[in-house]
LOKOLTI-84408 format. One record per residue: x, y, z of N, C-alpha, C, O, CB in turn; residue in one letter; residue number from 0. Coordinates in Angstrom, 1 decimal, padded with zeros to 4 digits. Each point is the difference from the previous one (the first is absolute). Glycine has a CB too. Layout:
! LOKOLTI-84408
{{X, Y, Z}, {X, Y, Z}, {X, Y, Z}, {X, Y, Z}, {X, Y, Z}, A, NUM}
...
//
This chain:
! LOKOLTI-84408
{{038.9, -046.8, 002.3}, {000.3, 000.2, -000.8}, {000.1, 001.2, -000.9}, {-000.8, -000.1, -001.0}, {000.5, -001.7, 001.7}, M, 0}
{{001.1, 003.1, -000.7}, {-000.2, 001.2, -000.8}, {000.9, 000.1, -000.9}, {001.2, 000.3, 000.4}, {-002.1, 000.7, 001.3}, N, 1}
{{000.8, -001.2, -003.1}, {000.8, -000.2, -001.5}, {-000.2, 001.5, -000.3}, {000.7, 000.3, -000.9}, {-001.3, -002.9, -000.1}, F, 2}
{{-000.3, 003.9, 001.7}, {000.0, 001.0, -001.1}, {001.2, 000.6, 000.7}, {000.4, -000.4, 001.2}, {-003.0, 000.8, -002.3}, R, 3}
{{003.5, 000.9, 000.1}, {000.6, 000.5, 000.6}, {-000.7, 001.3, 000.3}, {-001.0, 000.6, -000.3}, {002.8, -001.9, -000.6}, K, 4}
{{-000.5, 001.6, 001.8}, {-000.8, 001.4, 000.7}, {000.7, 000.8, -000.5}, {001.2, -000.2, 000.0}, {-001.9, -000.2, 002.1}, K, 5}
{{-000.2, 001.7, -003.0}, {000.5, 001.1, -001.0}, {-000.1, 001.1, 000.7}, {-000.4, -000.1, 001.2}, {-000.1, -000.9, -003.3}, T, 6}
{{000.8, 002.2, 001.6}, {-000.4, 001.0, 000.9}, {-001.3, 000.6, -000.7}, {-000.5, -000.2, -001.1}, {003.0, 000.7, 002.0}, K, 7}
{{-002.8, 000.3, 000.2}, {-001.5, 000.5, -000.9}, {000.3, 001.2, -000.7}, {000.5, 001.0, 000.6}, {-002.3, -001.8, 001.1}, A, 8}
{{001.6, 000.9, -002.9}, {000.3, 001.0, -000.8}, {-001.1, 000.9, 000.5}, {-001.1, -000.4, 000.3}, {002.2, -000.9, -002.3}, E, 9}
{{-000.6, 002.7, 002.1}, {-000.8, 001.4, -000.3}, {-000.5, 000.1, -000.7}, {000.8, -000.2, -000.9}, {000.0, 001.2, 001.4}, S, 10}
{{-002.3, -000.8, -001.0}, {-001.0, 000.5, -001.4}, {000.6, 001.1, -000.7}, {000.0, 001.0, 000.7}, {-002.1, -001.4, 000.4}, P, 11}
{{002.5, 000.4, -002.2}, {000.3, 000.5, -000.7}, {-000.8, 001.0, -000.7}, {-000.8, -000.6, -000.8}, {002.0, -001.2, 001.0}, D, 12}
{{-001.4, 003.5, -000.2}, {-000.9, 000.6, -000.3}, {000.6, 001.6, -001.4}, {000.9, 000.8, 000.3}, {-002.2, -002.0, 002.5}, L, 13}
{{000.5, 001.0, -003.9}, {000.7, 000.2, -001.3}, {-000.7, 000.8, 000.2}, {-001.2, -000.3, 000.1}, {002.0, -001.2, -001.4}, N, 14}
{{-000.2, 003.0, 001.3}, {-000.6, 001.6, 000.1}, {-000.2, 000.4, -001.6}, {-000.8, 000.9, -000.1}, {002.4, -000.1, 002.6}, L, 15}
{{-001.1, -001.4, -003.7}, {000.3, 000.6, -001.0}, {-001.4, 000.2, -000.2}, {-000.4, 001.2, -000.1}, {002.8, -001.9, -000.8}, T, 16}
{{-003.4, -000.4, 000.9}, {-001.4, 000.7, -000.8}, {-000.5, 000.8, 001.1}, {-001.1, 000.3, -000.3}, {000.2, -002.3, -001.3}, P, 17}
{{001.1, 002.5, 002.7}, {-000.3, 000.3, 000.6}, {000.3, 001.7, -000.1}, {-000.9, 000.9, 000.1}, {000.9, -003.4, 000.6}, L, 18}
{{001.0, 002.7, -000.7}, {000.7, 001.7, -000.5}, {-000.2, 000.0, -001.3}, {000.0, 001.2, -000.4}, {001.8, -000.7, 001.9}, V, 19}
{{-001.9, -001.5, -002.4}, {-000.6, 000.7, -001.6}, {-001.6, 000.3, 000.0}, {-000.5, 000.7, -000.9}, {002.3, -002.4, -000.5}, D, 20}
{{-002.6, 001.1, 002.6}, {-001.6, 000.1, 000.1}, {000.0, 001.8, 000.7}, {-000.9, 000.8, -000.4}, {-000.1, -004.1, 001.0}, V, 21}
{{002.0, 003.9, 000.3}, {000.3, 000.7, 000.8}, {000.5, 001.4, -000.9}, {-000.4, 001.1, 000.2}, {000.7, -003.2, 001.6}, V, 22}
{{000.6, 001.8, -002.6}, {000.2, 000.9, -001.4}, {-000.9, 000.1, -000.6}, {-000.1, 001.2, -000.4}, {001.8, -001.8, 000.0}, L, 23}
{{-002.6, 000.1, 000.0}, {-001.1, -000.4, -001.3}, {-000.8, 001.0, 001.0}, {000.4, 001.2, -000.3}, {-000.4, -004.1, -001.2}, L, 24}
{{-000.7, 002.8, 002.3}, {-000.7, 000.8, 001.1}, {000.3, 001.6, -000.3}, {-000.5, 000.8, -000.8}, {000.9, -003.0, 002.6}, L, 25}
{{000.6, 002.3, -001.1}, {000.5, 001.4, -000.1}, {-000.2, 000.8, -001.3}, {-000.4, 001.2, -000.1}, {001.9, -002.1, 001.7}, V, 26}
{{-001.0, 000.1, -002.6}, {-000.2, 000.6, -001.7}, {-000.8, 000.2, 000.0}, {-000.2, 001.2, 000.0}, {001.1, -002.1, -001.2}, L, 27}
{{-002.1, -000.2, 001.2}, {-001.2, 000.3, 000.1}, {-001.0, 001.3, 000.7}, {-001.0, 000.5, -000.4}, {001.7, -002.8, 000.1}, F, 28}
{{-000.1, 002.4, 001.2}, {-000.6, 001.0, 001.3}, {000.8, 001.8, -001.1}, {-000.5, 001.1, -000.2}, {000.9, -003.6, 003.7}, F, 29}
{{000.8, 002.1, -003.9}, {000.5, 001.3, 000.0}, {-000.6, 000.6, -001.4}, {-000.1, 001.2, -000.3}, {002.4, -001.8, 001.7}, M, 30}
{{-002.7, -000.4, -002.0}, {-000.1, 000.6, -001.7}, {-001.8, 000.1, 000.1}, {-000.7, 000.9, -000.6}, {003.2, -002.7, -001.2}, V, 31}
{{-003.0, 001.2, 002.4}, {-001.7, 000.6, 000.2}, {000.1, 001.0, 001.1}, {-001.1, 000.6, -000.2}, {-000.3, -003.0, -000.2}, T, 32}
{{002.0, 003.0, 001.4}, {-000.3, 001.1, 000.6}, {-000.4, 001.2, -001.2}, {000.1, 000.2, -001.2}, {001.5, -001.2, 003.3}, A, 33}
{{-002.1, 001.7, -000.8}, {-000.3, 001.7, -001.2}, {001.0, 000.9, 000.6}, {000.1, 000.3, 001.2}, {-003.1, -000.2, -001.5}, Q, 34}
{{003.8, 000.4, -000.5}, {000.5, 001.0, 000.4}, {-000.8, 001.7, -000.4}, {-000.8, 000.2, -000.9}, {002.8, -002.1, 000.8}, F, 35}
{{-001.6, 002.5, 000.7}, {-000.3, 001.7, -000.3}, {001.1, 000.3, -001.1}, {001.2, -000.2, -000.3}, {-002.0, 001.0, 002.9}, D, 36}
{{-000.5, 000.1, -003.3}, {000.7, 000.8, -001.0}, {001.4, 000.8, 000.0}, {001.1, 000.0, -000.5}, {-003.3, 000.0, 000.3}, L, 37}
{{001.5, 000.8, 001.1}, {000.9, 001.3, 000.2}, {000.1, -000.4, 001.6}, {-000.9, 000.5, 000.7}, {000.1, 001.7, -002.8}, L, 38}
{{001.4, -002.8, 002.5}, {000.3, -000.2, 001.9}, {-000.2, 001.3, 000.7}, {-000.9, 000.1, 000.8}, {002.8, -001.7, -001.0}, P, 39}
{{-000.9, 002.8, -000.1}, {000.4, 000.7, 000.5}, {-001.3, 001.4, -000.3}, {-000.3, 000.9, 000.8}, {003.1, -002.2, -000.9}, G, 40}
{{-003.2, 001.1, -000.6}, {-001.4, 001.0, -000.2}, {-001.5, -000.5, 000.3}, {-000.7, -000.7, -000.7}, {002.0, 001.5, -001.2}, L, 41}
{{-001.8, -000.3, 003.2}, {-001.1, -000.2, 000.0}, {-001.1, 000.7, -000.4}, {-000.1, 001.2, 000.4}, {001.0, -002.3, 000.8}, K, 42}
{{-002.0, 000.3, -002.2}, {-000.6, 001.0, -000.7}, {-001.7, -000.3, 000.6}, {-000.4, -001.1, 000.1}, {002.4, 001.3, -002.4}, L, 43}
{{-002.6, 000.6, 002.5}, {-001.6, -000.5, 000.1}, {-000.9, 000.5, -001.4}, {-000.6, 001.0, -000.1}, {000.7, -000.7, 002.9}, A, 44}
{{000.0, -001.3, -003.7}, {000.0, -000.5, -001.3}, {-001.9, 000.7, 000.3}, {-000.5, 000.0, 001.1}, {002.9, -002.7, -001.7}, L, 45}
{{-003.0, 003.2, -000.5}, {-001.7, 000.0, 000.3}, {-000.6, -001.1, -000.9}, {000.4, -000.6, -000.9}, {-000.6, 003.1, 001.3}, P, 46}
{{-001.3, -002.5, 000.5}, {-000.1, -001.4, -000.1}, {-001.1, -000.2, -001.4}, {-000.7, 000.8, -000.5}, {001.2, -001.2, 003.3}, G, 47}
{{-000.4, -000.7, -003.1}, {-001.5, -000.2, -001.6}, {-000.5, -001.4, 000.6}, {000.6, -000.9, 000.6}, {000.6, 001.9, -003.7}, I, 48}
{{-002.3, -000.7, 002.5}, {-001.2, -001.3, -000.1}, {000.4, -000.6, -001.2}, {000.8, 000.5, -000.8}, {-003.0, 000.6, 001.8}, E, 49}
{{001.6, -002.5, -001.1}, {000.2, -001.1, -000.7}, {001.3, -000.3, -000.3}, {000.9, 000.4, 000.7}, {-002.8, -000.1, -001.4}, G, 50}
{{002.0, -001.1, -000.4}, {001.5, -000.8, -000.4}, {000.3, 000.6, -001.3}, {-000.3, -000.3, -001.1}, {-000.1, -002.2, 002.2}, D, 51}
{{000.8, 003.0, -000.7}, {000.8, 001.5, -001.4}, {001.3, 000.1, 000.0}, {000.6, 001.0, -000.1}, {-002.2, 000.9, 000.4}, S, 52}
{{002.3, -003.4, -000.1}, {001.7, 000.0, -000.1}, {000.4, -000.4, -001.1}, {-000.5, -000.9, -000.7}, {000.7, 000.5, 002.7}, Q, 53}
{{001.2, 001.1, -002.2}, {000.4, -000.1, -001.3}, {001.5, -000.4, -000.3}, {000.9, 000.8, 000.2}, {-002.6, 000.8, -000.5}, V, 54}
{{001.9, -003.1, -000.1}, {001.2, -000.2, 000.2}, {001.1, -000.1, -000.5}, {000.1, -001.1, -000.6}, {-001.2, 000.6, 001.4}, R, 55}
{{002.3, 001.4, -001.0}, {000.8, 000.6, -000.6}, {001.3, -001.0, 000.4}, {000.2, -000.2, 001.2}, {-001.6, 002.6, -001.2}, V, 56}
{{002.2, -003.0, -000.8}, {001.5, -000.3, 000.3}, {000.8, 001.0, 000.4}, {-000.1, 001.1, -000.5}, {-000.1, -002.6, -001.0}, Q, 57}
{{000.9, 001.4, 002.1}, {001.2, 000.4, 000.8}, {000.9, 000.8, -001.3}, {000.1, 001.2, -000.4}, {-000.2, -003.6, 002.5}, A, 58}
{{000.6, 001.6, -002.5}, {000.7, 000.3, -001.7}, {-001.0, 001.1, -000.4}, {000.4, 000.8, -000.8}, {000.6, -003.5, -000.2}, N, 59}
{{-002.0, 002.9, 001.2}, {-000.8, 000.9, -001.2}, {-000.4, 001.3, 000.3}, {-000.6, 000.8, -000.7}, {-000.3, -002.7, -000.2}, E, 60}
{{001.4, 002.1, 002.4}, {-000.6, 001.3, 000.6}, {001.0, 000.8, 000.8}, {001.0, -000.5, 000.5}, {-003.3, -000.6, -000.3}, R, 61}
{{001.9, 002.4, -000.1}, {000.6, 000.7, 000.8}, {-000.9, 000.4, 001.4}, {-001.3, -000.1, 000.1}, {002.7, 000.8, -002.4}, L, 62}
{{-000.7, -000.3, 003.2}, {-000.7, 000.4, 001.5}, {000.4, 001.3, 000.1}, {001.1, 000.4, 000.0}, {-001.1, -002.5, 001.2}, E, 63}
{{-001.4, 002.9, -001.0}, {000.4, 001.4, 000.7}, {-001.3, 000.3, 001.3}, {-001.2, -000.1, 000.1}, {002.4, 001.2, -002.9}, V, 64}
{{-000.2, -000.6, 003.8}, {-000.5, -000.7, 001.6}, {000.0, 001.7, 000.4}, {001.0, 000.7, -000.1}, {000.5, -003.7, 000.8}, T, 65}
{{-002.5, 003.4, -000.3}, {000.1, 001.1, 001.4}, {-000.6, -000.1, 000.9}, {-001.2, -000.1, 000.0}, {001.6, 001.3, -001.0}, I, 66}
{{000.3, -001.1, 001.8}, {-000.4, 000.0, 001.9}, {-000.7, 000.8, 000.2}, {-000.3, 000.9, -000.8}, {002.1, -001.4, 001.8}, D, 67}
{{-002.2, 000.3, 000.3}, {-000.7, 001.1, 001.0}, {000.5, 001.0, 000.1}, {-000.7, 001.1, 000.0}, {000.1, -002.3, 001.1}, A, 68}
{{002.1, 001.0, -001.0}, {000.8, 001.9, 000.1}, {000.0, 000.7, -001.4}, {000.4, 001.2, -000.1}, {001.6, -001.8, 002.0}, A, 69}
{{-002.3, 000.1, -002.7}, {000.0, 000.5, -001.6}, {001.4, -000.5, -000.7}, {000.3, 000.4, -001.1}, {-001.8, 002.0, 001.7}, G, 70}
{{002.2, -003.2, 000.0}, {001.3, -000.2, -000.8}, {-000.5, -001.2, -001.1}, {-000.8, -000.9, 000.1}, {002.6, 001.7, 002.1}, D, 71}
{{-000.9, -000.3, -003.2}, {-000.4, -000.9, -001.4}, {001.4, -000.7, -000.3}, {001.1, 000.5, -000.1}, {-003.0, 001.2, -001.1}, V, 72}
{{001.4, -003.2, 000.9}, {001.4, -001.0, -000.3}, {-000.6, -000.7, -001.0}, {-001.1, -000.5, -000.1}, {002.3, 000.1, 002.4}, Y, 73}
{{-000.2, 000.6, -003.2}, {-000.4, -001.0, -001.3}, {000.8, -001.3, 000.0}, {001.1, 000.3, -000.4}, {-001.5, 001.7, -000.9}, F, 74}
{{000.4, -003.5, 001.6}, {000.2, -000.9, -000.1}, {001.1, -000.2, 001.4}, {001.2, -000.3, 000.1}, {-002.0, 000.3, -003.0}, E, 75}
{{-000.3, 000.2, 003.9}, {000.8, -000.3, 000.7}, {001.0, 001.2, 000.9}, {-000.1, 000.2, 001.2}, {-000.3, -002.2, -002.9}, D, 76}
{{001.2, 002.8, 000.7}, {000.5, 000.8, 000.3}, {-000.9, 001.5, 000.1}, {-001.0, 000.2, -000.6}, {002.8, -001.9, -000.2}, Q, 77}
{{-001.0, 003.0, 002.0}, {-000.1, 001.0, 000.2}, {000.1, 001.2, -001.0}, {001.1, 000.3, -000.4}, {-000.6, -001.6, 002.2}, S, 78}
{{-001.6, 002.0, -002.3}, {000.5, 000.8, -001.3}, {-001.2, 001.3, 000.3}, {-000.3, 000.1, 001.2}, {001.3, -002.4, -003.4}, T, 79}
{{-001.5, 003.1, 001.4}, {-000.2, 001.2, 000.1}, {-001.2, -000.2, -001.3}, {000.0, -000.9, -000.8}, {002.8, 002.2, 002.0}, T, 80}
{{-003.7, -000.2, -001.1}, {-001.1, 000.0, -000.8}, {001.2, 000.2, -001.6}, {000.1, -000.7, -001.0}, {-002.6, 001.9, 003.2}, I, 81}
{{003.2, 000.1, -001.6}, {000.4, 000.4, -001.6}, {001.4, -000.9, -000.6}, {000.2, -000.3, -001.2}, {-001.1, 003.0, 001.7}, G, 82}
{{001.6, -003.0, 000.7}, {000.6, -001.9, -001.0}, {-001.0, -001.3, -000.4}, {000.5, -000.8, -000.7}, {001.6, 000.9, 002.3}, N, 83}
{{-003.1, -000.3, -001.3}, {-000.6, -000.8, -000.5}, {-000.3, -000.2, -001.5}, {-000.1, -001.2, -000.4}, {-000.5, 001.5, 002.6}, L, 84}
{{000.5, 000.7, -003.2}, {000.2, -000.1, -001.4}, {001.6, -000.6, -000.1}, {000.2, -001.0, -000.6}, {-002.2, 003.1, -000.2}, A, 85}
{{003.2, -001.3, 001.4}, {001.2, -000.9, -000.4}, {000.2, -001.3, 000.5}, {000.8, -000.8, -000.3}, {000.1, 002.6, 000.0}, Y, 86}
{{-001.8, -002.0, 001.3}, {000.5, -001.9, 000.3}, {-000.9, -000.8, -001.3}, {000.3, -001.0, -000.7}, {-000.1, 000.9, 004.2}, H, 87}
{{-001.6, 001.0, -003.3}, {-000.7, -000.8, -001.3}, {000.7, -000.2, -001.3}, {-000.3, -001.0, -000.6}, {-001.7, 001.8, 001.5}, L, 88}
{{003.1, 000.2, -001.5}, {000.2, -000.1, -001.0}, {001.6, -000.7, 000.5}, {000.9, -000.1, -000.8}, {-002.9, 002.2, -000.6}, R, 89}
{{002.2, -002.5, 002.3}, {001.4, -000.7, 000.2}, {000.0, -001.8, -000.2}, {000.8, -000.8, -000.3}, {-000.3, 003.0, 002.2}, R, 90}
{{-002.1, -002.2, -001.4}, {-000.4, -001.7, -000.3}, {000.2, -000.5, -001.4}, {000.3, -001.1, -000.1}, {-002.2, 001.3, 001.8}, T, 91}
{{001.7, 000.8, -003.3}, {000.0, -000.5, -001.0}, {-001.1, -000.5, -000.7}, {-000.3, -000.4, -001.1}, {002.3, 000.2, 001.9}, G, 92}
{{-002.8, 000.2, 000.6}, {-001.8, -000.9, -000.8}, {-000.5, 001.3, -000.7}, {000.6, 001.0, -000.1}, {-001.7, -003.0, 002.4}, A, 93}
{{-000.1, 001.7, -002.7}, {-000.7, 000.4, -000.6}, {-001.5, -000.4, 000.9}, {-000.3, -000.8, 000.8}, {002.3, 000.9, -002.9}, S, 94}
{{-003.3, 001.2, 001.2}, {-000.9, -000.1, 000.7}, {-000.7, -001.1, -000.1}, {-001.0, -000.3, 000.7}, {001.1, 002.2, -000.8}, G, 95}
{{000.5, -002.8, -001.0}, {-001.3, -001.2, -000.9}, {000.6, -001.2, 001.0}, {-000.6, -001.0, 000.5}, {000.2, 001.8, -003.9}, D, 96}
{{001.4, -000.5, 003.3}, {000.7, -001.2, 001.2}, {-000.2, -000.4, 001.2}, {000.0, -001.1, 000.5}, {001.4, 001.7, -001.5}, E, 97}
{{-001.6, 000.5, 001.6}, {000.1, -000.7, 001.5}, {-001.3, 001.0, 000.8}, {-000.4, 001.0, -000.7}, {003.8, -001.8, 000.8}, V, 98}
{{-004.0, 000.6, 001.0}, {-001.1, 000.4, 000.5}, {000.5, 000.5, 001.2}, {001.0, -000.6, 000.5}, {-002.6, -000.9, -001.6}, V, 99}
{{001.1, 002.6, 001.7}, {000.4, 001.1, 000.9}, {-001.1, -000.2, 001.0}, {-001.2, 000.1, -000.3}, {002.4, 001.8, -001.5}, V, 100}
{{-000.7, -002.2, 002.9}, {-000.4, -000.4, 001.3}, {000.3, 001.2, 001.3}, {000.9, 000.4, 000.8}, {-000.3, -003.0, -002.0}, V, 101}
{{-001.8, 002.8, 000.9}, {-000.1, 001.5, 001.6}, {-000.4, 000.1, 000.7}, {-001.1, 000.4, 000.2}, {001.2, 000.6, -000.8}, V, 102}
{{001.4, -001.4, 001.8}, {-000.8, -000.1, 001.2}, {000.0, 000.9, 000.9}, {001.0, 000.3, 000.6}, {-000.7, -002.2, -000.9}, S, 103}
{{-002.1, 002.5, 000.6}, {000.2, 001.2, 000.7}, {-000.8, -000.1, 001.8}, {-001.0, -000.6, 000.1}, {001.2, 002.0, -003.1}, A, 104}
{{000.3, -000.7, 004.0}, {-000.4, 000.0, 001.1}, {-001.3, 000.5, -000.4}, {-000.1, 000.6, -001.1}, {002.3, -000.3, 002.5}, D, 105}
{{-003.5, -000.6, -000.4}, {-001.4, 000.2, 000.0}, {000.0, 001.7, 000.0}, {-000.4, 000.8, -000.8}, {-000.4, -003.3, 002.1}, R, 106}
{{001.4, 002.9, -000.2}, {000.6, 001.5, 000.0}, {000.5, 000.9, -000.2}, {000.2, 001.0, 000.6}, {-000.5, -001.7, -000.1}, G, 107}
{{000.7, 000.3, -002.1}, {000.7, 001.4, -000.3}, {-000.4, 000.7, -001.5}, {-000.3, -000.6, -001.0}, {002.3, -000.4, 002.5}, I, 108}
{{-002.0, 002.3, -001.3}, {-000.9, 000.7, -000.5}, {-000.2, 000.0, -001.5}, {000.9, 000.5, -000.7}, {-000.4, 000.7, 002.6}, P, 109}
{{-001.7, -001.7, -002.7}, {-000.4, -000.3, -000.9}, {001.0, 000.7, -001.4}, {000.1, -000.7, -001.0}, {-002.4, 000.4, 002.6}, Y, 110}
{{002.7, 001.1, -001.4}, {000.9, 001.4, -001.1}, {001.2, -000.7, -000.1}, {000.6, -000.1, -001.1}, {-001.5, 002.6, 002.0}, G, 111}
{{001.5, -003.2, 000.4}, {001.5, -000.8, 000.3}, {-000.3, -000.9, -001.1}, {000.9, 000.2, -000.9}, {-000.3, -000.1, 003.7}, R, 112}
{{-001.6, -001.2, -003.2}, {-000.1, -000.8, -000.1}, {-000.2, 000.3, -001.9}, {000.7, -000.8, -000.7}, {-001.3, 000.0, 003.6}, V, 113}
{{-000.3, 001.7, -003.6}, {-000.3, 000.6, -001.0}, {001.6, 000.2, -000.7}, {000.3, -000.4, -001.1}, {-002.7, 001.5, 002.2}, V, 114}
{{003.4, -000.2, -000.2}, {001.5, 000.1, -000.6}, {000.5, -000.7, -000.1}, {001.1, 000.3, -000.3}, {-000.9, 001.0, 000.7}, R, 115}
{{-000.6, -003.1, -000.2}, {000.2, -001.1, -000.1}, {000.4, -000.4, -001.7}, {000.7, -000.2, -000.9}, {-002.3, 000.0, 003.4}, I, 116}
{{000.3, 000.2, -002.0}, {-000.5, -000.5, -001.5}, {000.0, 001.0, -000.9}, {000.2, -000.4, -001.2}, {-001.7, -001.2, 002.0}, M, 117}
{{001.3, 003.1, -000.8}, {000.8, 000.2, -001.2}, {001.4, 000.1, -000.5}, {000.4, 000.0, -001.2}, {-002.2, 000.8, 001.4}, D, 118}
{{002.6, -000.7, 000.9}, {001.2, -000.9, -000.6}, {000.3, -001.2, -000.3}, {001.1, -000.2, -000.5}, {-000.6, 001.6, 001.2}, I, 119}
{{-001.1, -002.1, -000.5}, {-000.7, -001.5, -000.8}, {-000.2, 000.0, -001.4}, {000.7, -000.6, -000.9}, {-002.1, 000.2, 002.9}, L, 120}
{{000.4, 001.2, -002.1}, {-000.4, 000.6, -001.5}, {001.0, 000.8, -000.5}, {000.2, -000.3, -001.1}, {-002.4, 000.3, 001.4}, R, 121}
{{002.9, 000.9, 000.2}, {000.5, 000.6, -001.0}, {001.3, -001.0, -000.2}, {000.4, 000.7, -000.9}, {-001.4, 001.9, 001.4}, Q, 122}
{{001.6, -003.2, -000.5}, {000.9, -001.0, 000.5}, {-000.5, -001.2, -001.3}, {000.8, -000.7, -000.7}, {-000.5, 001.5, 003.9}, E, 123}
{{-001.6, -000.7, -003.4}, {-000.6, -001.6, -001.1}, {-000.2, -001.0, 001.0}, {-000.2, -001.2, -000.5}, {001.8, 001.5, -001.8}, G, 124}
{{-001.7, -000.2, 003.5}, {-000.4, -000.9, 000.6}, {-001.6, -000.4, 000.7}, {-000.3, 000.0, 001.2}, {002.8, 000.4, -001.1}, F, 125}
{{-003.6, -000.7, -001.3}, {-001.4, 000.0, 000.1}, {-000.5, -001.1, 001.1}, {-000.8, 000.1, 000.8}, {000.7, 000.8, -003.4}, N, 126}
{{001.1, -002.4, 002.2}, {-000.8, -000.8, 001.2}, {000.2, -000.2, 001.2}, {000.9, -000.6, 000.6}, {-001.2, -000.4, -002.1}, R, 127}
{{-000.9, 001.8, 002.1}, {000.4, 000.3, 001.6}, {-001.0, -000.8, 001.0}, {-001.2, -000.2, -000.3}, {002.1, 003.0, -000.2}, V, 128}
{{-000.5, -003.2, 001.4}, {-001.0, -000.5, 000.9}, {000.5, 000.6, 001.5}, {001.1, 000.4, 000.4}, {-001.7, -002.7, -001.9}, V, 129}
{{-000.7, 002.2, 002.1}, {000.3, 000.6, 001.9}, {-000.1, -001.0, 000.2}, {-000.8, -000.6, -000.7}, {000.1, 002.7, 001.6}, F, 130}
{{001.6, -002.7, 000.2}, {-000.3, -000.9, 001.3}, {-001.1, 000.4, 001.0}, {-000.2, 001.1, 000.3}, {002.6, -001.6, -000.4}, A, 131}
{{-003.0, -000.5, 000.6}, {-001.4, 000.5, 001.2}, {000.2, -001.5, 000.6}, {000.7, -001.0, -000.5}, {-003.2, 003.0, -000.9}, A, 132}
{{002.0, -001.8, 002.3}, {-000.4, -000.7, 001.1}, {-001.0, -001.0, -000.1}, {-001.0, 000.5, 000.5}, {001.6, 001.2, 000.5}, Q, 133}
{{-000.7, -002.8, -001.3}, {-000.4, -001.1, 000.0}, {-001.8, 000.2, 001.3}, {000.0, 000.0, 001.2}, {003.5, -001.2, -001.9}, P, 134}
{{-004.2, 001.2, 000.1}, {-001.5, 000.1, 000.9}, {-000.6, 001.3, 000.0}, {000.4, 001.0, -000.6}, {000.5, -002.7, 002.3}, G, 135}
{{-002.1, 001.6, -000.9}, {-000.6, 001.3, -000.1}, {000.2, 001.1, 000.4}, {000.3, 000.3, 001.2}, {-001.3, -001.3, -001.3}, S, 136}
{{000.9, 002.2, -001.2}, {000.1, 001.4, 000.1}, {-000.9, 000.9, 000.7}, {-000.2, 001.2, -000.1}, {001.1, -001.7, -001.8}, G, 137}
{{-001.3, -000.2, 002.5}, {-001.7, 000.9, 000.7}, {000.9, 001.4, 000.7}, {-000.3, 001.2, -000.2}, {-001.7, -003.9, 001.2}, E, 138}
{{003.0, 002.0, -000.1}, {000.5, 001.2, 000.7}, {000.5, 001.4, -000.7}, {-000.1, 001.1, 000.5}, {000.7, -003.1, 001.0}, E, 139}
{{-000.1, 001.8, -002.6}, {000.1, 000.9, -000.7}, {-001.2, 001.1, -000.6}, {-000.2, 001.2, -000.2}, {002.1, -002.9, 000.0}, D, 140}
{{-002.7, 000.4, -000.2}, {-001.5, 000.8, -000.9}, {-000.1, 000.5, 001.2}, {000.5, 001.1, 000.1}, {-002.0, -002.6, -002.2}, G, 141}
{{000.9, 001.1, 003.1}, {-000.6, 000.9, 001.0}, {000.1, 001.5, 000.7}, {-000.9, 000.7, 000.5}, {000.9, -002.7, -000.6}, A, 142}
{{002.0, 002.1, -000.2}, {000.2, 001.0, 000.3}, {-000.1, 000.6, -001.3}, {000.7, 001.1, 000.0}, {000.4, -001.7, 002.0}, A, 143}
{{-001.5, 000.4, -002.8}, {000.3, 000.8, -001.7}, {-002.0, 000.9, 000.4}, {-000.3, 001.2, 000.2}, {002.4, -004.1, -002.8}, A, 144}
{{-002.9, 001.8, 002.6}, {-001.4, 000.5, 000.2}, {-000.2, 001.3, 000.9}, {-000.6, 000.9, -000.3}, {-000.1, -003.3, 000.1}, D, 145}
{{001.5, 002.3, 001.4}, {-000.7, 000.8, 001.1}, {000.3, 001.5, -000.8}, {-000.4, 001.1, 000.5}, {001.0, -002.9, 002.1}, D, 146}
//
């Protein structure tokens, strides 16, 4: 005699909530840790430097001036001219003691153009200037200068 009741076999229940939570956390982790280009539209061949001479400046304490390979000048990712650079610097309302100006110039830019940018920065009172460079060996630049 079989006294057991016949019951329908229940299908196993799969709880997807923890799986969705883990996937969202992974997506968030990869988004936060991904490296982004500072200026994705501008391709610069920065000069190389030897050693570890990095300067860390917070984003709210710096202004960026970029000169691309064609000689075009950008202030804070906006196209401008050398003549209008002083206007843009004054418009920020920042003083030279408060901020650091980061100059990113392509390796092929004539030295005189970079000096003009530095002169404008000096005239406007921005004396804290750093130059962006590609980490690694600067031997390929030095070899050309020695010849």
